[in-house]
C-alpha positions in Angstrom: -0.1 0.1 0.0 3.0 2.4 0.3 3.4 2.1 -3.3 0.0 3.8 -3.8 0.7 6.9 -1.4 3.7 7.9 -3.3 2.1 8.4 -6.7 -0.1 11.4 -7.6 -3.9 10.6 -7.3 -4.5 11.6 -10.8 -1.8 9.1 -12.1 -3.4 6.3 -10.1 -6.8 7.0 -11.5 -5.5 7.3 -14.9 -3.7 3.9 -14.5 -7.0 2.3 -13.2 -8.9 3.7 -16.1 -6.2 2.3 -18.6 -6.4 -1.0 -16.6 -10.3 -1.1 -17.1 -9.9 -0.1 -20.7 -7.7 -2.9 -21.3 -9.8 -5.5 -19.5 -12.6 -4.4 -21.9 -10.4 -4.6 -24.8 -9.6 -8.3 -23.7 -13.2 -9.0 -23.6 -13.7 -7.8 -27.2 -10.8 -9.7 -28.5 -11.3 -13.0 -26.7 -13.6 -14.5 -29.1 -11.2 -14.1 -31.8 -9.0 -17.0 -32.7 -5.6 -17.0 -30.8 -4.3 -15.8 -27.4 -4.8 -12.1 -28.3 -7.1 -11.2 -25.2 -4.7 -12.9 -22.6 -2.0 -10.1 -22.8 -4.5 -7.0 -22.5 -6.3 -8.8 -19.6 -2.8 -9.6 -17.7 -1.9 -5.9 -18.2 -5.0 -4.7 -17.1 -5.2 -6.8 -14.0 -1.7 -5.6 -13.1 -2.5 -1.9 -13.4 -5.8 -2.4 -11.3 -4.2 -4.4 -8.5 -1.4 -2.0 -8.1 -3.8 1.0 -8.0 -6.7 -0.1 -6.0 -6.7 -1.4 -2.4 -10.2 -2.5 -2.8 -9.2 -4.7 -5.9 -6.5 -6.2 -4.0 -8.7 -7.2 -1.1 -11.0 -9.0 -3.5 -8.0 -10.6 -5.2 -6.9 -11.8 -1.9 -10.4 -13.2 -1.0 -10.7 -15.0 -4.2 -7.1 -16.5 -3.6 -8.3 -17.8 -0.2 -11.5 -19.2 -1.7 -9.7 -20.8 -4.8 -6.1 -21.3 -3.6 -5.0 -23.4 -6.8 -6.2 -20.6 -9.1 -4.8 -17.9 -7.1 -1.3 -19.6 -7.1 -1.4 -19.7 -10.9 -2.6 -16.2 -11.3 0.3 -15.1 -8.9 2.8 -16.9 -10.8 1.6 -15.6 -14.2 1.4 -11.8 -12.9 5.0 -12.6 -11.3 3.8 -11.2 -8.0 6.3 -10.9 -5.3 4.1 -12.7 -2.9 4.1 -15.9 -5.2 7.9 -15.7 -5.2 8.1 -15.5 -1.5 5.7 -18.2 -0.9 7.5 -20.6 -3.3 10.8 -19.8 -1.6 9.2 -20.4 1.8 7.7 -23.8 0.6 11.1 -25.0 -0.9 12.7 -24.1 2.3 10.1 -26.0 4.5 10.5 -29.0 2.3 14.2 -29.4 2.8 
């Protein structure tokens, strides 16, 4: 959350808007053949999760409800929490 407080609110809102537009673009592109909608969707999710505390709490709630899917999304988005969790699990397995 400290990352959100350093940026100007106008920049945060602009990035939230861009993230939402990318998600809409992904929904429009998704029916087309090929993986074209995956990349705008991932970029939109990254922008929204970085700039919205509410979205992060919803994401965390979803990860608790569906942990396997949450792990896949964390790895795909290269979130630091996924890297820490994987390192912790590797250390515990030794």
